[in-house]
C-alpha positions in Angstrom: -14.1 17.4 -24.0 -13.4 13.6 -23.8 -11.7 11.9 -26.6 -13.6 9.0 -27.7 -12.0 5.9 -29.4 -13.7 4.5 -32.5 -14.8 1.3 -30.7 -15.3 -0.2 -27.4 -16.2 -3.8 -26.2 -17.0 -4.1 -22.5 -17.7 -7.6 -21.3 -17.6 -9.9 -18.3 -19.5 -11.3 -15.6 -19.8 -8.2 -13.5 -23.2 -7.2 -14.7 -23.6 -4.3 -12.6 -20.3 -2.8 -13.3 -21.2 -3.2 -17.0 -24.5 -1.6 -16.7 -22.8 1.3 -14.9 -20.2 1.9 -17.5 -23.1 1.7 -20.3 -25.0 4.3 -18.3 -21.9 6.6 -18.1 -20.7 6.1 -21.8 -24.6 6.9 -22.9 -24.7 10.2 -20.6 -21.2 11.2 -22.1 -22.4 10.5 -25.7 -25.6 12.5 -25.2 -23.7 15.3 -23.7 -21.1 15.2 -26.6 -23.7 14.8 -29.5 -27.3 15.4 -28.6 -29.6 13.4 -30.8 -26.7 11.5 -32.3 -26.9 8.4 -30.1 -28.3 5.1 -31.5 -29.0 2.5 -28.7 -29.7 -0.9 -30.0 -30.7 -3.4 -27.1 -32.7 -6.6 -26.7 -34.1 -8.0 -29.9 -32.9 -4.8 -31.6 -29.4 -5.8 -30.9 -28.5 -8.0 -33.8 -25.4 -8.1 -36.1 -27.7 -6.8 -39.1 -29.0 -3.9 -37.3 -25.8 -2.7 -36.0 -24.2 -2.8 -39.3 -27.0 -1.0 -40.7 -26.6 2.0 -38.1 -22.8 1.9 -38.7 -23.4 2.3 -42.5 -26.1 4.8 -42.4 -25.5 8.2 -43.5 -26.4 10.9 -41.1 -26.6 14.9 -41.1 -26.1 15.0 -37.4 -23.6 17.4 -36.3 -20.5 16.1 -34.2 -19.8 12.5 -33.4 -22.1 9.7 -34.0 -22.5 7.0 -31.3 -23.9 3.4 -31.9 -24.4 1.5 -28.5 -25.0 -2.2 -29.0 -26.0 -3.9 -25.8 -26.5 -7.8 -25.7 -23.7 -8.8 -28.0 -23.0 -12.1 -25.9 -25.9 -13.6 -27.8 -24.2 -13.2 -31.2 -22.4 -16.2 -33.0 -19.1 -16.0 -34.8 -20.5 -16.7 -38.0 -22.9 -13.8 -37.8 -20.2 -11.2 -37.5 -19.1 -10.6 -41.0 -21.5 -7.7 -41.8 -20.4 -6.1 -38.5 -16.7 -6.2 -39.2 -17.2 -5.0 -42.6 -19.1 -2.1 -41.4 -16.5 -1.2 -38.7 -13.7 -1.5 -41.2 -15.5 1.1 -43.5 -16.7 3.6 -40.8 -14.9 6.8 -40.3 -13.0 6.7 -36.7 -12.9 10.5 -36.6 -16.8 10.8 -36.3 -18.1 7.7 -35.4 -18.0 5.4 -32.2 -19.6 2.0 -31.6 -19.8 0.5 -28.0 -20.6 -3.1 -27.6 -21.7 -4.4 -24.2 -21.8 -8.2 -23.3 -23.3 -9.6 -20.1 -21.3 -12.9 -20.2 -22.3 -15.8 -17.7 -20.7 -19.1 -17.6 -20.4 -20.5 -21.4 -22.3 -17.5 -22.7 -19.4 -15.3 -24.0 -18.9 -12.6 -26.5 -17.4 -14.0 -29.9 -13.7 -13.9 -30.1 -14.1 -12.2 -33.6 -15.4 -9.2 -32.2 -12.4 -8.7 -29.8 -10.3 -8.7 -32.7 -12.6 -6.4 -34.8 -12.5 -3.8 -32.0 -9.0 -4.1 -31.6 -8.2 -3.9 -35.5 -9.9 -0.4 -35.7 -7.9 0.9 -32.6 -10.7 0.4 -30.1 -10.5 -0.7 -26.5 -11.4 -3.9 -24.9 -12.3 -4.0 -21.2 -13.3 -7.1 -19.2 -15.5 -6.4 -16.0 -15.0 -9.5 -13.9 -16.4 -10.3 -10.3 -13.7 -10.9 -7.7 -14.0 -13.7 -5.0 -14.4 -12.5 -1.4 -11.0 -13.8 -0.4 -9.3 -11.7 -3.2 -11.2 -8.3 -2.6 -8.4 -6.9 -0.5 -5.7 -7.2 -3.1 -8.3 -6.1 -5.8 -8.8 -2.9 -3.6 -5.2 -2.4 -3.4 -4.8 -2.7 -7.2 -7.6 -0.3 -8.0 -6.5 2.2 -5.3 -2.9 2.2 -7.0 -4.3 2.8 -10.4 -6.1 6.1 -8.6 -2.9 7.3 -7.2 -3.4 5.8 -3.7 -1.2 3.6 -1.6 -3.4 1.1 0.4 -1.9 -1.4 2.7 -3.6 -4.8 2.8 -5.1 -4.2 6.2 -6.7 -0.9 5.0 -8.0 -2.5 1.9 -9.7 -5.1 4.1 -11.2 -2.6 6.3 -12.7 -0.9 3.5 -14.3 -4.3 2.4 -15.5 -4.7 6.0 -16.9 -1.3 6.1 -18.7 -0.8 2.9 -19.4 -4.2 1.7 -18.1 -6.6 -1.2 -20.0 -4.6 -4.0 -17.2 -3.7 -6.5 -19.3 -0.7 -7.7 -19.5 0.6 -4.2 -15.8 -0.1 -3.5 -14.8 1.9 -6.4 -17.0 4.8 -5.7 -15.3 4.9 -2.2 -11.9 4.6 -3.8 -12.9 7.7 -6.2 -14.0 9.9 -3.4 -10.8 9.1 -1.4 -8.7 9.8 -4.6 -10.4 13.3 -4.8 -9.8 14.1 -0.9 -6.1 12.8 -0.8 -3.1 14.0 -2.5 -1.7 11.8 -5.2 0.5 9.0 -3.8 -1.1 9.4 -0.5 -0.5 6.4 1.9 -3.6 5.0 3.3 -4.3 3.1 6.6 -7.2 1.5 8.7 -7.7 4.7 10.5 -8.0 6.9 7.2 -10.6 4.4 5.9 -12.5 4.5 9.0 -12.6 8.2 9.1 -13.2 8.9 5.5 -15.7 6.1 4.4 -18.4 6.5 7.2 -20.8 9.5 8.1 -20.0 11.5 11.0 -22.7 9.5 13.2 -21.4 6.3 12.2 -18.0 7.2 13.4 -19.4 8.6 16.8 -21.4 5.5 17.2 -18.4 3.4 16.8 -16.3 5.5 19.1 -19.2 5.2 21.6 -19.3 1.4 21.5 -15.4 1.2 21.6 -15.1 3.3 24.6 -17.7 1.3 26.3 -15.8 -2.0 25.6 -12.5 -0.3 26.8 -14.1 1.1 29.8 -13.6 4.8 28.9 -16.6 6.6 30.4 -15.3 10.1 29.5 -15.0 9.2 25.8 -18.2 7.2 25.8 -20.0 10.1 27.6 -18.7 12.7 25.0 -19.6 10.6 22.0 -23.1 9.9 23.3 -23.8 13.7 23.8 -22.5 14.6 20.3 -24.8 12.1 18.8 -27.7 13.2 20.8 -27.0 16.7 19.5 -27.0 15.2 16.0 -30.6 14.0 16.6 -29.7 10.3 17.2 -32.2 8.6 19.3 -30.9 6.2 22.2 -32.9 3.1 20.9 -31.2 3.4 17.6 -27.9 3.1 19.2 -28.1 0.3 21.6 -28.2 -2.4 18.9 -24.7 -1.5 17.8 -23.6 -1.1 21.4 -24.9 -4.5 22.6 -23.4 -6.3 19.7 -20.0 -5.0 20.5 -20.3 -5.7 24.3 -21.4 -9.2 23.3 -18.2 -9.7 21.1 -16.2 -8.4 24.1 -17.8 -10.7 26.4 -16.9 -13.6 24.1 -13.2 -12.4 24.2 -13.2 -11.9 27.9 -14.5 -15.4 28.3 -12.0 -16.9 26.0 -9.1 -15.0 27.6 -10.1 -16.3 31.0 -10.1 -19.9 29.8 -6.6 -19.7 28.5 -7.2 -19.5 24.7 -4.3 -18.5 22.8 -4.5 -15.1 21.2 -3.8 -16.3 17.6 -6.6 -18.9 17.9 -9.0 -16.3 19.6 -8.4 -13.9 16.5 -9.2 -16.4 14.0 -12.4 -17.4 15.8 -13.8 -13.8 15.7 -16.0 -12.8 12.9 -14.1 -9.5 12.1 -11.0 -8.1 10.6 -7.7 -9.0 11.9 -7.1 -5.3 12.9 -10.4 -5.0 14.6 -9.8 -8.2 16.5 -6.5 -7.2 17.8 -8.1 -4.0 19.0 -11.0 -5.8 20.8 -8.5 -8.2 22.7 -6.3 -5.3 23.7 -9.2 -3.3 25.1 -10.9 -6.4 26.8 -7.6 -7.2 28.6 -8.2 -4.5 31.1 -11.5 -5.7 32.2 -13.3 -9.1 33.4 -16.2 -11.0 31.9 -18.5 -10.2 34.6 -18.2 -6.3 33.8 -19.4 -6.9 30.2 -22.3 -9.0 31.7 -23.3 -6.2 33.8 -22.9 -3.7 30.9 -25.1 -5.9 28.8 -27.8 -5.9 31.4 -27.5 -2.0 31.8 -28.0 -1.8 28.2 -31.1 -3.9 28.1 -32.7 -1.8 30.9 -31.7 1.3 28.9 -33.5 -0.1 25.8 -36.7 -0.9 28.0 -36.6 2.7 29.5 -36.3 4.4 26.1 -38.7 2.5 24.2 -41.9 2.9 26.0 -40.9 1.0 29.2 -40.1 3.0 32.3 -39.3 6.3 30.8 -41.0 9.2 32.3 -43.1 6.8 34.7 -42.8 7.1 38.5 -40.1 4.6 39.3 -38.6 5.9 42.5 -35.7 8.2 41.8 -36.1 7.6 38.0 -39.3 9.5 37.8 -39.3 11.9 34.9 -35.9 11.4 33.8 -35.3 12.2 30.1 -33.8 9.9 27.5 -30.6 11.9 27.3 -30.2 11.7 31.0 -30.9 8.0 31.2 -28.5 7.3 28.4 -25.7 9.3 30.1 -26.2 7.5 33.3 -26.3 4.1 31.6 -23.2 4.8 29.5 -21.1 5.9 32.7 -22.3 2.9 34.6 -21.5 0.6 31.9 -18.1 1.7 31.3 -17.3 1.9 34.9 
């Protein structure tokens, strides 16, 4: 059974996270005390109505909860009734939670911060993080959950699941459940844990084609087909990585320094290093041929020549066409 504080103030400009925390607290409150939750929001969320709710007598069993959502509209001069009601409430039987969605100069009154702290409550700020700071933010959040993320792994997580903080926190929570406390997490761990089986195999297939590894590429393709993936759905990601590889191959042939090349690629540093290492073993022309092969494969598997009399290709199924294209493109 969770231990509730007498008061909470959740505020900040990360409105999605604030909504998520409100939803979670409400669900916990209703599970703790069914029928003893007062939700005041919109026009009903005024200092007077909140003060009245805190002062009202109730015969409900268990703890009472008053949730006030929208306190960013309150003014300092209007807080007196709320502060007095909070000072007079029983902290062992009542919890009040204030939620404020701040935006620029619209902020929660400072007096409410002080009132929540005075009764032994908790104040939490939910702030959006600038994209350039997300890696460090992920590291800090991971540490709070008992995980030791290095910075490349933190940046890989952002690149993999996006920059929404709520989504990143959910991925960290899943990792914390799967791994031992204090576990060190690297890029490979992030890739393995934060993607579906199909996504991992699709990346393996594309990476193997870039590196010219026909055996690994063929195995990945067969496994993907076994999971029900269509060839047409895989070609987009493959073509994108082959184009990146062609760009790298042409830059290397032109004598572009590795450091400059890494900075020019729109991908995480660890990914750029891997692509450059894979591309060094092939030339630009091999990637041009591979792209042409993938274009033919897409045509053949999307109503083009598949199953039509085309010389030696007559009647070939999608899987056979795919394996042949993968082996040829990697060669």
